[in-house]
VEXTOR-318268 format. One record per residue: x, y, z of N, C-alpha, C in turn; residue in three letters; residue number from 0. Coordinates in steps of 0.2 Angstrom, whole numbers, plus 5000, padded with zeros to 4 digits. Layout:
BEGIN
<n_east:X&n_north:Y&n_up:Z&ca_east:X&ca_north:Y&ca_up:Z&c_east:X&c_north:Y&c_up:Z&code:Ala&pos:NUM>;
...
***
This chain:
BEGIN
<n_east:5004&n_north:4994&n_up:5001&ca_east:5001&ca_north:4999&ca_up:5000&c_east:5006&c_north:5006&c_up:5001&code:Met&pos:0>;
<n_east:5004&n_north:5011&n_up:4995&ca_east:5008&ca_north:5018&ca_up:4996&c_east:5004&c_north:5023&c_up:4999&code:Asp&pos:1>;
<n_east:5007&n_north:5028&n_up:4998&ca_east:5006&ca_north:5034&ca_up:5005&c_east:4998&c_north:5035&c_up:5003&code:Asp&pos:2>;
<n_east:4997&n_north:5037&n_up:4995&ca_east:4990&ca_north:5041&ca_up:4991&c_east:4984&c_north:5035&c_up:4994&code:Leu&pos:3>;
<n_east:4987&n_north:5028&n_up:4995&ca_east:4983&ca_north:5024&ca_up:4996&c_east:4979&c_north:5024&c_up:5002&code:Thr&pos:4>;
<n_east:4983&n_north:5024&n_up:5007&ca_east:4983&ca_north:5025&ca_up:5013&c_east:4978&c_north:5031&c_up:5017&code:Leu&pos:5>;
<n_east:4983&n_north:5036&n_up:5011&ca_east:4977&ca_north:5044&ca_up:5013&c_east:4972&c_north:5042&c_up:5011&code:Ala&pos:6>;
<n_east:4970&n_north:5042&n_up:5006&ca_east:4962&ca_north:5039&ca_up:5003&c_east:4958&c_north:5036&c_up:5006&code:Arg&pos:7>;
<n_east:4962&n_north:5030&n_up:5011&ca_east:4960&ca_north:5028&ca_up:5016&c_east:4958&c_north:5032&c_up:5021&code:Ala&pos:8>;
<n_east:4961&n_north:5032&n_up:5024&ca_east:4961&ca_north:5037&ca_up:5031&c_east:4954&c_north:5044&c_up:5028&code:Leu&pos:9>;
<n_east:4956&n_north:5045&n_up:5023&ca_east:4950&ca_north:5051&ca_up:5022&c_east:4944&c_north:5048&c_up:5022&code:His&pos:10>;
<n_east:4941&n_north:5046&n_up:5018&ca_east:4937&ca_north:5039&ca_up:5019&c_east:4933&c_north:5038&c_up:5027&code:Val&pos:11>;
<n_east:4937&n_north:5035&n_up:5029&ca_east:4933&ca_north:5032&ca_up:5035&c_east:4934&c_north:5040&c_up:5038&code:Leu&pos:12>;
<n_east:4937&n_north:5044&n_up:5039&ca_east:4937&ca_north:5049&ca_up:5042&c_east:4930&c_north:5051&c_up:5039&code:Ala&pos:13>;
<n_east:4929&n_north:5052&n_up:5034&ca_east:4922&ca_north:5055&ca_up:5032&c_east:4916&c_north:5050&c_up:5034&code:Leu&pos:14>;
<n_east:4917&n_north:5044&n_up:5034&ca_east:4913&ca_north:5039&ca_up:5037&c_east:4907&c_north:5044&c_up:5043&code:Val&pos:15>;
<n_east:4912&n_north:5042&n_up:5048&ca_east:4914&ca_north:5044&ca_up:5055&c_east:4911&c_north:5052&c_up:5056&code:His&pos:16>;
<n_east:4913&n_north:5056&n_up:5051&ca_east:4913&ca_north:5063&ca_up:5053&c_east:4904&c_north:5066&c_up:5052&code:Trp&pos:17>;
<n_east:4902&n_north:5062&n_up:5046&ca_east:4898&ca_north:5064&ca_up:5042&c_east:4890&c_north:5059&c_up:5043&code:Ile&pos:18>;
<n_east:4895&n_north:5052&n_up:5047&ca_east:4889&ca_north:5048&ca_up:5048&c_east:4887&c_north:5051&c_up:5056&code:Gly&pos:19>;
<n_east:4892&n_north:5052&n_up:5059&ca_east:4888&ca_north:5057&ca_up:5066&c_east:4886&c_north:5062&c_up:5064&code:Gly&pos:20>;
<n_east:4886&n_north:5066&n_up:5058&ca_east:4881&ca_north:5071&ca_up:5060&c_east:4875&c_north:5069&c_up:5056&code:Val&pos:21>;
<n_east:4874&n_north:5063&n_up:5053&ca_east:4867&ca_north:5060&ca_up:5050&c_east:4864&c_north:5057&c_up:5057&code:Phe&pos:22>;
<n_east:4867&n_north:5056&n_up:5061&ca_east:4864&ca_north:5052&ca_up:5069&c_east:4860&c_north:5056&c_up:5070&code:Phe&pos:23>;
<n_east:4864&n_north:5061&n_up:5073&ca_east:4863&ca_north:5067&ca_up:5076&c_east:4858&c_north:5071&c_up:5074&code:Val&pos:24>;
<n_east:4857&n_north:5072&n_up:5066&ca_east:4852&ca_north:5074&ca_up:5063&c_east:4846&c_north:5070&c_up:5062&code:Thr&pos:25>;
<n_east:4846&n_north:5065&n_up:5060&ca_east:4839&ca_north:5059&ca_up:5060&c_east:4839&c_north:5057&c_up:5064&code:Ala&pos:26>;
<n_east:4842&n_north:5056&n_up:5072&ca_east:4839&ca_north:5053&ca_up:5078&c_east:4842&c_north:5058&c_up:5083&code:Val&pos:27>;
<n_east:4845&n_north:5059&n_up:5087&ca_east:4848&ca_north:5063&ca_up:5093&c_east:4842&c_north:5069&c_up:5094&code:Val&pos:28>;
<n_east:4843&n_north:5075&n_up:5089&ca_east:4837&ca_north:5081&ca_up:5088&c_east:4833&c_north:5079&c_up:5090&code:Leu&pos:29>;
<n_east:4828&n_north:5074&n_up:5085&ca_east:4821&ca_north:5072&ca_up:5085&c_east:4819&c_north:5071&c_up:5092&code:Pro&pos:30>;
<n_east:4825&n_north:5066&n_up:5094&ca_east:4822&ca_north:5062&ca_up:5100&c_east:4824&c_north:5066&c_up:5106&code:Ala&pos:31>;
<n_east:4826&n_north:5070&n_up:5107&ca_east:4828&ca_north:5075&ca_up:5110&c_east:4823&c_north:5082&c_up:5109&code:Val&pos:32>;
<n_east:4821&n_north:5084&n_up:5103&ca_east:4815&ca_north:5088&ca_up:5103&c_east:4807&c_north:5086&c_up:5107&code:Arg&pos:33>;
<n_east:4808&n_north:5077&n_up:5108&ca_east:4798&ca_north:5076&ca_up:5109&c_east:4801&c_north:5076&c_up:5119&code:Arg&pos:34>;
<n_east:4807&n_north:5077&n_up:5120&ca_east:4807&ca_north:5075&ca_up:5128&c_east:4802&c_north:5082&c_up:5133&code:Leu&pos:35>;
<n_east:4796&n_north:5078&n_up:5137&ca_east:4792&ca_north:5080&ca_up:5138&c_east:4795&c_north:5086&c_up:5140&code:Ala&pos:36>;
<n_east:4799&n_north:5086&n_up:5145&ca_east:4802&ca_north:5093&ca_up:5149&c_east:4805&c_north:5097&c_up:5146&code:Gln&pos:37>;
<n_east:4804&n_north:5104&n_up:5142&ca_east:4808&ca_north:5108&ca_up:5137&c_east:4813&c_north:5109&c_up:5141&code:Ala&pos:38>;
<n_east:4815&n_north:5111&n_up:5148&ca_east:4822&ca_north:5115&ca_up:5152&c_east:4826&c_north:5110&c_up:5151&code:Glu&pos:39>;
<n_east:4824&n_north:5102&n_up:5150&ca_east:4830&ca_north:5097&ca_up:5150&c_east:4832&c_north:5094&c_up:5142&code:Lys&pos:40>;
<n_east:4831&n_north:5100&n_up:5138&ca_east:4830&ca_north:5097&ca_up:5132&c_east:4838&c_north:5098&c_up:5130&code:Arg&pos:41>;
<n_east:4840&n_north:5105&n_up:5132&ca_east:4848&ca_north:5108&ca_up:5128&c_east:4851&c_north:5104&c_up:5135&code:Ala&pos:42>;
<n_east:4851&n_north:5101&n_up:5137&ca_east:4859&ca_north:5098&ca_up:5146&c_east:4857&c_north:5093&c_up:5141&code:Ala&pos:43>;
<n_east:4852&n_north:5089&n_up:5140&ca_east:4852&ca_north:5083&ca_up:5136&c_east:4857&c_north:5081&c_up:5130&code:Thr&pos:44>;
<n_east:4856&n_north:5088&n_up:5125&ca_east:4857&ca_north:5088&ca_up:5118&c_east:4867&c_north:5090&c_up:5120&code:Phe&pos:45>;
<n_east:4867&n_north:5093&n_up:5124&ca_east:4873&ca_north:5095&ca_up:5125&c_east:4879&c_north:5090&c_up:5129&code:Glu&pos:46>;
<n_east:4873&n_north:5085&n_up:5134&ca_east:4878&ca_north:5079&ca_up:5134&c_east:4880&c_north:5075&c_up:5129&code:Glu&pos:47>;
<n_east:4876&n_north:5076&n_up:5125&ca_east:4874&ca_north:5071&ca_up:5120&c_east:4881&c_north:5071&c_up:5115&code:Ile&pos:48>;
<n_east:4883&n_north:5078&n_up:5113&ca_east:4885&ca_north:5080&ca_up:5107&c_east:4891&c_north:5081&c_up:5111&code:Glu&pos:49>;
<n_east:4892&n_north:5081&n_up:5117&ca_east:4899&ca_north:5085&ca_up:5119&c_east:4906&c_north:5077&c_up:5120&code:Gly&pos:50>;
<n_east:4898&n_north:5073&n_up:5119&ca_east:4904&ca_north:5065&ca_up:5118&c_east:4907&c_north:5065&c_up:5111&code:Arg&pos:51>;
<n_east:4903&n_north:5069&n_up:5106&ca_east:4904&ca_north:5066&ca_up:5100&c_east:4909&c_north:5072&c_up:5096&code:Phe&pos:52>;
<n_east:4906&n_north:5077&n_up:5098&ca_east:4911&ca_north:5082&ca_up:5098&c_east:4918&c_north:5082&c_up:5096&code:Ala&pos:53>;
<n_east:4922&n_north:5080&n_up:5103&ca_east:4930&ca_north:5080&ca_up:5101&c_east:4930&c_north:5072&c_up:5096&code:Pro&pos:54>;
<n_east:4927&n_north:5069&n_up:5096&ca_east:4927&ca_north:5063&ca_up:5090&c_east:4927&c_north:5068&c_up:5083&code:Gln&pos:55>;
<n_east:4923&n_north:5071&n_up:5083&ca_east:4922&ca_north:5075&ca_up:5076&c_east:4927&c_north:5079&c_up:5074&code:Ala&pos:56>;
<n_east:4933&n_north:5081&n_up:5080&ca_east:4936&ca_north:5086&ca_up:5079&c_east:4943&c_north:5083&c_up:5076&code:Lys&pos:57>;
<n_east:4942&n_north:5077&n_up:5077&ca_east:4948&ca_north:5072&ca_up:5076&c_east:4946&c_north:5068&c_up:5069&code:Leu&pos:58>;
<n_east:4939&n_north:5066&n_up:5068&ca_east:4937&ca_north:5066&ca_up:5058&c_east:4939&c_north:5071&c_up:5055&code:Ser&pos:59>;
<n_east:4937&n_north:5076&n_up:5056&ca_east:4939&ca_north:5084&ca_up:5052&c_east:4944&c_north:5084&c_up:5050&code:Val&pos:60>;
<n_east:4950&n_north:5084&n_up:5056&ca_east:4957&ca_north:5085&ca_up:5057&c_east:4960&c_north:5080&c_up:5052&code:Thr&pos:61>;
<n_east:4956&n_north:5074&n_up:5054&ca_east:4958&ca_north:5069&ca_up:5048&c_east:4956&c_north:5068&c_up:5041&code:Leu&pos:62>;
<n_east:4953&n_north:5073&n_up:5041&ca_east:4950&ca_north:5073&ca_up:5034&c_east:4952&c_north:5081&c_up:5031&code:Ala&pos:63>;
<n_east:4953&n_north:5083&n_up:5035&ca_east:4957&ca_north:5092&ca_up:5028&c_east:4965&c_north:5089&c_up:5030&code:Gly&pos:64>;
<n_east:4970&n_north:5087&n_up:5033&ca_east:4974&ca_north:5083&ca_up:5033&c_east:4977&c_north:5078&c_up:5026&code:Leu&pos:65>;
<n_east:4971&n_north:5072&n_up:5025&ca_east:4972&ca_north:5068&ca_up:5022&c_east:4968&c_north:5073&c_up:5016&code:Thr&pos:66>;
<n_east:4965&n_north:5076&n_up:5014&ca_east:4964&ca_north:5079&ca_up:5008&c_east:4968&c_north:5083&c_up:5007&code:Gly&pos:67>;
<n_east:4970&n_north:5088&n_up:5009&ca_east:4977&ca_north:5092&ca_up:5007&c_east:4982&c_north:5087&c_up:5003&code:Phe&pos:68>;
<n_east:4984&n_north:5084&n_up:5007&ca_east:4991&ca_north:5079&ca_up:5007&c_east:4987&c_north:5077&c_up:5000&code:Tyr&pos:69>;
<n_east:4981&n_north:5074&n_up:4998&ca_east:4983&ca_north:5069&ca_up:4992&c_east:4980&c_north:5076&c_up:4986&code:Met&pos:70>;
<n_east:4977&n_north:5082&n_up:4989&ca_east:4978&ca_north:5086&ca_up:4983&c_east:4984&c_north:5089&c_up:4980&code:Thr&pos:71>;
<n_east:4990&n_north:5088&n_up:4986&ca_east:4999&ca_north:5090&ca_up:4986&c_east:5000&c_north:5084&c_up:4981&code:Trp&pos:72>;
<n_east:5000&n_north:5079&n_up:4983&ca_east:5003&ca_north:5072&ca_up:4981&c_east:5001&c_north:5073&c_up:4973&code:Lys&pos:73>;
<n_east:4996&n_north:5073&n_up:4972&ca_east:4993&ca_north:5073&ca_up:4965&c_east:4993&c_north:5078&c_up:4960&code:Leu&pos:74>;
<n_east:4997&n_north:5082&n_up:4964&ca_east:4998&ca_north:5089&ca_up:4961&c_east:4990&c_north:5093&c_up:4959&code:Asp&pos:75>;
<n_east:4985&n_north:5091&n_up:4962&ca_east:4978&ca_north:5093&ca_up:4960&c_east:4979&c_north:5098&c_up:4959&code:Ala&pos:76>;
<n_east:4981&n_north:5104&n_up:4961&ca_east:4978&ca_north:5112&ca_up:4961&c_east:4975&c_north:5114&c_up:4957&code:Trp&pos:77>;
<n_east:4977&n_north:5115&n_up:4950&ca_east:4974&ca_north:5116&ca_up:4946&c_east:4965&c_north:5113&c_up:4946&code:Val&pos:78>;
<n_east:4963&n_north:5109&n_up:4947&ca_east:4957&ca_north:5108&ca_up:4947&c_east:4953&c_north:5112&c_up:4950&code:Arg&pos:79>;
<n_east:4955&n_north:5115&n_up:4955&ca_east:4951&ca_north:5121&ca_up:4961&c_east:4951&c_north:5126&c_up:4953&code:Phe&pos:80>;
<n_east:4953&n_north:5127&n_up:4949&ca_east:4952&ca_north:5132&ca_up:4942&c_east:4947&c_north:5130&c_up:4938&code:Ala&pos:81>;
<n_east:4944&n_north:5123&n_up:4938&ca_east:4941&ca_north:5122&ca_up:4933&c_east:4933&c_north:5120&c_up:4936&code:Glu&pos:82>;
<n_east:4928&n_north:5122&n_up:4932&ca_east:4921&ca_north:5121&ca_up:4935&c_east:4919&c_north:5113&c_up:4936&code:Ala&pos:83>;
<n_east:4920&n_north:5108&n_up:4933&ca_east:4919&ca_north:5102&ca_up:4931&c_east:4922&c_north:5100&c_up:4938&code:Ser&pos:84>;
<n_east:4926&n_north:5102&n_up:4943&ca_east:4928&ca_north:5099&ca_up:4948&c_east:4924&c_north:5103&c_up:4956&code:Tyr&pos:85>;
<n_east:4919&n_north:5105&n_up:4954&ca_east:4914&ca_north:5109&ca_up:4958&c_east:4914&c_north:5105&c_up:4966&code:Trp&pos:86>;
<n_east:4915&n_north:5097&n_up:4966&ca_east:4917&ca_north:5096&ca_up:4972&c_east:4922&c_north:5096&c_up:4977&code:Trp&pos:87>;
<n_east:4928&n_north:5099&n_up:4972&ca_east:4933&ca_north:5100&ca_up:4975&c_east:4933&c_north:5106&c_up:4979&code:Met&pos:88>;
<n_east:4930&n_north:5113&n_up:4977&ca_east:4928&ca_north:5116&ca_up:4983&c_east:4923&c_north:5117&c_up:4986&code:His&pos:89>;
<n_east:4918&n_north:5113&n_up:4986&ca_east:4914&ca_north:5111&ca_up:4991&c_east:4914&c_north:5105&c_up:4996&code:Ala&pos:90>;
<n_east:4920&n_north:5102&n_up:4997&ca_east:4925&ca_north:5097&ca_up:4999&c_east:4927&c_north:5103&c_up:5005&code:Met&pos:91>;
<n_east:4931&n_north:5109&n_up:5004&ca_east:4933&ca_north:5112&ca_up:5005&c_east:4930&c_north:5118&c_up:5009&code:Val&pos:92>;
<n_east:4925&n_north:5118&n_up:5006&ca_east:4920&ca_north:5123&ca_up:5008&c_east:4916&c_north:5118&c_up:5017&code:Ala&pos:93>;
<n_east:4913&n_north:5114&n_up:5015&ca_east:4911&ca_north:5110&ca_up:5020&c_east:4914&c_north:5109&c_up:5026&code:Ile&pos:94>;
<n_east:4921&n_north:5106&n_up:5022&ca_east:4929&ca_north:5106&ca_up:5028&c_east:4930&c_north:5112&c_up:5032&code:Trp&pos:95>;
<n_east:4928&n_north:5117&n_up:5029&ca_east:4930&ca_north:5125&ca_up:5032&c_east:4925&c_north:5126&c_up:5038&code:Ala&pos:96>;
<n_east:4918&n_north:5125&n_up:5035&ca_east:4912&ca_north:5127&ca_up:5039&c_east:4912&c_north:5123&c_up:5047&code:Ile&pos:97>;
<n_east:4914&n_north:5116&n_up:5048&ca_east:4913&ca_north:5113&ca_up:5051&c_east:4918&c_north:5112&c_up:5057&code:Phe&pos:98>;
<n_east:4924&n_north:5116&n_up:5052&ca_east:4930&ca_north:5118&ca_up:5057&c_east:4927&c_north:5122&c_up:5061&code:Thr&pos:99>;
<n_east:4926&n_north:5127&n_up:5058&ca_east:4926&ca_north:5138&ca_up:5060&c_east:4921&c_north:5133&c_up:5066&code:Val&pos:100>;
<n_east:4916&n_north:5133&n_up:5064&ca_east:4909&ca_north:5129&ca_up:5071&c_east:4914&c_north:5125&c_up:5078&code:Val&pos:101>;
<n_east:4917&n_north:5117&n_up:5074&ca_east:4921&ca_north:5114&ca_up:5079&c_east:4926&c_north:5118&c_up:5083&code:Leu&pos:102>;
<n_east:4929&n_north:5121&n_up:5080&ca_east:4934&ca_north:5122&ca_up:5083&c_east:4934&c_north:5131&c_up:5085&code:Phe&pos:103>;
<n_east:4929&n_north:5135&n_up:5084&ca_east:4929&ca_north:5142&ca_up:5087&c_east:4922&c_north:5145&c_up:5089&code:Val&pos:104>;
<n_east:4919&n_north:5143&n_up:5084&ca_east:4912&ca_north:5144&ca_up:5085&c_east:4910&c_north:5141&c_up:5092&code:Ala&pos:105>;
<n_east:4909&n_north:5136&n_up:5093&ca_east:4905&ca_north:5130&ca_up:5100&c_east:4912&c_north:5136&c_up:5105&code:Glu&pos:106>;
<n_east:4917&n_north:5133&n_up:5106&ca_east:4923&ca_north:5135&ca_up:5111&c_east:4922&c_north:5144&c_up:5113&code:Pro&pos:107>;
<n_east:4920&n_north:5147&n_up:5109&ca_east:4919&ca_north:5154&ca_up:5109&c_east:4913&c_north:5156&c_up:5112&code:Leu&pos:108>;
<n_east:4909&n_north:5154&n_up:5109&ca_east:4901&ca_north:5156&ca_up:5109&c_east:4895&c_north:5154&c_up:5108&code:Phe&pos:109>;
<n_east:4897&n_north:5147&n_up:5106&ca_east:4888&ca_north:5144&ca_up:5101&c_east:4887&c_north:5140&c_up:5108&code:Leu&pos:110>;
<n_east:4891&n_north:5139&n_up:5112&ca_east:4888&ca_north:5135&ca_up:5119&c_east:4882&c_north:5140&c_up:5122&code:His&pos:111>;
<n_east:4885&n_north:5146&n_up:5125&ca_east:4882&ca_north:5151&ca_up:5127&c_east:4877&c_north:5153&c_up:5125&code:Asp&pos:112>;
<n_east:4877&n_north:5155&n_up:5118&ca_east:4872&ca_north:5155&ca_up:5113&c_east:4865&c_north:5149&c_up:5113&code:Trp&pos:113>;
<n_east:4868&n_north:5145&n_up:5111&ca_east:4861&ca_north:5138&ca_up:5112&c_east:4860&c_north:5141&c_up:5119&code:Phe&pos:114>;
<n_east:4862&n_north:5138&n_up:5126&ca_east:4859&ca_north:5137&ca_up:5132&c_east:4854&c_north:5143&c_up:5132&code:Arg&pos:115>;
<n_east:4856&n_north:5150&n_up:5132&ca_east:4854&ca_north:5155&ca_up:5132&c_east:4847&c_north:5156&c_up:5127&code:Ala&pos:116>;
<n_east:4848&n_north:5153&n_up:5121&ca_east:4841&ca_north:5154&ca_up:5116&c_east:4838&c_north:5147&c_up:5119&code:Arg&pos:117>;
<n_east:4840&n_north:5144&n_up:5122&ca_east:4835&ca_north:5136&ca_up:5121&c_east:4832&c_north:5136&c_up:5129&code:Ala&pos:118>;
<n_east:4832&n_north:5143&n_up:5134&ca_east:4830&ca_north:5143&ca_up:5140&c_east:4825&c_north:5148&c_up:5138&code:Ala&pos:119>;
<n_east:4824&n_north:5154&n_up:5133&ca_east:4818&ca_north:5157&ca_up:5132&c_east:4815&c_north:5152&c_up:5127&code:Arg&pos:120>;
<n_east:4815&n_north:5151&n_up:5122&ca_east:4813&ca_north:5146&ca_up:5118&c_east:4815&c_north:5139&c_up:5114&code:Asp&pos:121>;
<n_east:4814&n_north:5134&n_up:5120&ca_east:4816&ca_north:5128&ca_up:5118&c_east:4813&c_north:5125&c_up:5109&code:Pro&pos:122>;
<n_east:4808&n_north:5127&n_up:5110&ca_east:4806&ca_north:5124&ca_up:5104&c_east:4808&c_north:5127&c_up:5097&code:Asp&pos:123>;
<n_east:4809&n_north:5134&n_up:5098&ca_east:4811&ca_north:5138&ca_up:5092&c_east:4819&c_north:5136&c_up:5090&code:Gly&pos:124>;
<n_east:4820&n_north:5135&n_up:5095&ca_east:4830&ca_north:5135&ca_up:5096&c_east:4830&c_north:5128&c_up:5094&code:Thr&pos:125>;
<n_east:4826&n_north:5122&n_up:5096&ca_east:4826&ca_north:5116&ca_up:5092&c_east:4826&c_north:5115&c_up:5083&code:Phe&pos:126>;
<n_east:4820&n_north:5118&n_up:5082&ca_east:4818&ca_north:5121&ca_up:5077&c_east:4825&c_north:5122&c_up:5070&code:Arg&pos:127>;
<n_east:4827&n_north:5126&n_up:5076&ca_east:4832&ca_north:5130&ca_up:5071&c_east:4838&c_north:5126&c_up:5069&code:Phe&pos:128>;
<n_east:4842&n_north:5122&n_up:5075&ca_east:4845&ca_north:5119&ca_up:5075&c_east:4847&c_north:5111&c_up:5070&code:Val&pos:129>;
<n_east:4839&n_north:5109&n_up:5071&ca_east:4838&ca_north:5103&ca_up:5068&c_east:4840&c_north:5106&c_up:5059&code:Gln&pos:130>;
<n_east:4836&n_north:5112&n_up:5058&ca_east:4838&ca_north:5114&ca_up:5051&c_east:4842&c_north:5116&c_up:5048&code:Arg&pos:131>;
<n_east:4847&n_north:5117&n_up:5054&ca_east:4855&ca_north:5119&ca_up:5052&c_east:4858&c_north:5113&c_up:5049&code:Ala&pos:132>;
<n_east:4859&n_north:5109&n_up:5055&ca_east:4861&ca_north:5100&ca_up:5054&c_east:4858&c_north:5099&c_up:5049&code:His&pos:133>;
<n_east:4852&n_north:5098&n_up:5047&ca_east:4850&ca_north:5096&ca_up:5039&c_east:4852&c_north:5101&c_up:5033&code:Ala&pos:134>;
<n_east:4853&n_north:5106&n_up:5032&ca_east:4856&ca_north:5110&ca_up:5029&c_east:4862&c_north:5109&c_up:5027&code:Val&pos:135>;
<n_east:4866&n_north:5108&n_up:5033&ca_east:4874&ca_north:5105&ca_up:5032&c_east:4876&c_north:5097&c_up:5031&code:Leu&pos:136>;
<n_east:4870&n_north:5094&n_up:5034&ca_east:4870&ca_north:5085&ca_up:5031&c_east:4868&c_north:5085&c_up:5024&code:Leu&pos:137>;
<n_east:4862&n_north:5090&n_up:5022&ca_east:4862&ca_north:5088&ca_up:5014&c_east:4866&c_north:5091&c_up:5009&code:Thr&pos:138>;
<n_east:4869&n_north:5097&n_up:5013&ca_east:4877&ca_north:5099&ca_up:5009&c_east:4883&c_north:5094&c_up:5008&code:Ala&pos:139>;
<n_east:4884&n_north:5091&n_up:5013&ca_east:4889&ca_north:5085&ca_up:5015&c_east:4888&c_north:5078&c_up:5011&code:Ser&pos:140>;
<n_east:4882&n_north:5076&n_up:5011&ca_east:4879&ca_north:5071&ca_up:5007&c_east:4879&c_north:5074&c_up:4997&code:Leu&pos:141>;
<n_east:4878&n_north:5080&n_up:4995&ca_east:4877&ca_north:5082&ca_up:4989&c_east:4886&c_north:5082&c_up:4987&code:Ile&pos:142>;
<n_east:4889&n_north:5084&n_up:4993&ca_east:4898&ca_north:5086&ca_up:4990&c_east:4901&c_north:5077&c_up:4990&code:Thr&pos:143>;
<n_east:4899&n_north:5072&n_up:4993&ca_east:4899&ca_north:5067&ca_up:4994&c_east:4901&c_north:5064&c_up:4987&code:Ile&pos:144>;
<n_east:4893&n_north:5063&n_up:4985&ca_east:4892&ca_north:5060&ca_up:4980&c_east:4895&c_north:5063&c_up:4974&code:Ala&pos:145>;
<n_east:4896&n_north:5070&n_up:4972&ca_east:4897&ca_north:5072&ca_up:4967&c_east:4905&c_north:5072&c_up:4968&code:Gly&pos:146>;
<n_east:4910&n_north:5071&n_up:4972&ca_east:4915&ca_north:5068&ca_up:4974&c_east:4917&c_north:5060&c_up:4971&code:Ala&pos:147>;
<n_east:4912&n_north:5057&n_up:4972&ca_east:4913&ca_north:5051&ca_up:4971&c_east:4910&c_north:5050&c_up:4965&code:Leu&pos:148>;
<n_east:4907&n_north:5051&n_up:4961&ca_east:4905&ca_north:5053&ca_up:4955&c_east:4911&c_north:5053&c_up:4948&code:Ala&pos:149>;
<n_east:4914&n_north:5062&n_up:4952&ca_east:4918&ca_north:5064&ca_up:4948&c_east:4924&c_north:5059&c_up:4949&code:Gly&pos:150>;
<n_east:4927&n_north:5056&n_up:4955&ca_east:4932&ca_north:5052&ca_up:4955&c_east:4932&c_north:5048&c_up:4952&code:Ala&pos:151>;
<n_east:4924&n_north:5047&n_up:4949&ca_east:4926&ca_north:5040&ca_up:4942&c_east:4925&c_north:5041&c_up:4935&code:His&pos:152>;
<n_east:4923&n_north:5049&n_up:4935&ca_east:4924&ca_north:5051&ca_up:4930&c_east:4916&c_north:5055&c_up:4926&code:Gly&pos:153>;
<n_east:4911&n_north:5055&n_up:4931&ca_east:4907&ca_north:5058&ca_up:4929&c_east:4904&c_north:5064&c_up:4932&code:Trp&pos:154>;
<n_east:4908&n_north:5070&n_up:4925&ca_east:4906&ca_north:5075&ca_up:4927&c_east:4900&c_north:5080&c_up:4924&code:Tyr&pos:155>;
<n_east:4896&n_north:5083&n_up:4928&ca_east:4891&ca_north:5087&ca_up:4929&c_east:4890&c_north:5093&c_up:4924&code:Leu&pos:156>;
<n_east:4896&n_north:5096&n_up:4926&ca_east:4900&ca_north:5102&ca_up:4921&c_east:4904&c_north:5101&c_up:4915&code:Leu&pos:157>;
***
């Protein structure tokens, strides 16, 4: 196994863990927490569950970024960013950047405090917003993964 094959395997494993976790939170955890009878317990329950996944997600997002940039460097694929037919390259970087900012900057600096304060005022509205935000990010991630897989096998939409 060469270094490029190892990087690709690690990249895919990181994505399975990361986006699979986003899918689980979006499709299972958030709907279950939203149904809790006691609205005041929703935020604490969600943060307890999310708090266990966040360090794992940080590791997966970091690994996906490192392996993605390594493969781009190793393949000297920078020119793909100048071609519209490789739209998924831009999308991968954008999705990675959004999650990196959320996990490493926004959550530690202000997102947890904002979430707790808003959930205390309006638990239903807060969880609807969080559910929608997760759904948008999940949808964009799945479209990006599908585009990257199709593009990697020669199917270009543009």
